[in-house]
N, C-alpha and C positions, 0 to 999 in steps of 0.2 A: 522596533524591526524585526531586532531576534527573536522578541516572543512571535510576532504574528508567522515567520520562519515556520519555528516550530510546531505551531497549531495547523500550519500546511501539513507537516511534515506527520503527525501526528493523523491529522483526518486522513489522509492519504494511506498510511497505516492500517485505519480502522478500516478504510472501504475494502484494500484488498484481504484484509483478513476475513470480512461479511465474505465476500466475490469466492475466496477459497472453501468458507463454509458451505456456501452454495451449489460450491461442486463437489463438495463430499456429500452433502444431500443426496444429488443427485447420482450419483453413483452408490447410493444407500437403496436407492429405488430403482437401481437395476438401468436408467435412461444415460447411459455412458456419452452420448455423443453430447448431450448438453453438460455431462460432467466435461467432458471436454472444451466445451463451448464456455464455459466457465471459470477452468481451470488455467485455459490461456488469457483469460483476461485479466486473471490473478494475478498472472506474473506480468501483463504489463503493467499493472497497477503496483505493482510492486517495486517492479524496476522506479518507476514515478517517484512512490515512495523514498527510495533508494536515494534518487537524485535530490528532492529536499529535505531531507537528512543530511545529507552533505553542505549543500547551502544553507542549512539553520548553523551546524558547526563553524563554517566559517564566518557567518557574521557573527557567531559568539563571541569566538577567539577574535573578529576585532573589537569588539566591543571591550574583551574583557583587558585590552590595551589600551 
């Protein structure tokens, strides 16, 4: 179970990073409205990833005891 939670957390972080890169690319192109939308989405994904990481850490601690 712990491994599954860590994989979910990793995938969530990867998704947030990909969206953040998309925001950066849009800023580079001068499309600031799209960049802002991607930035907001990346922030929400990052928050989800953070929660998934906390869940994974709890399951890891439980498995270690």
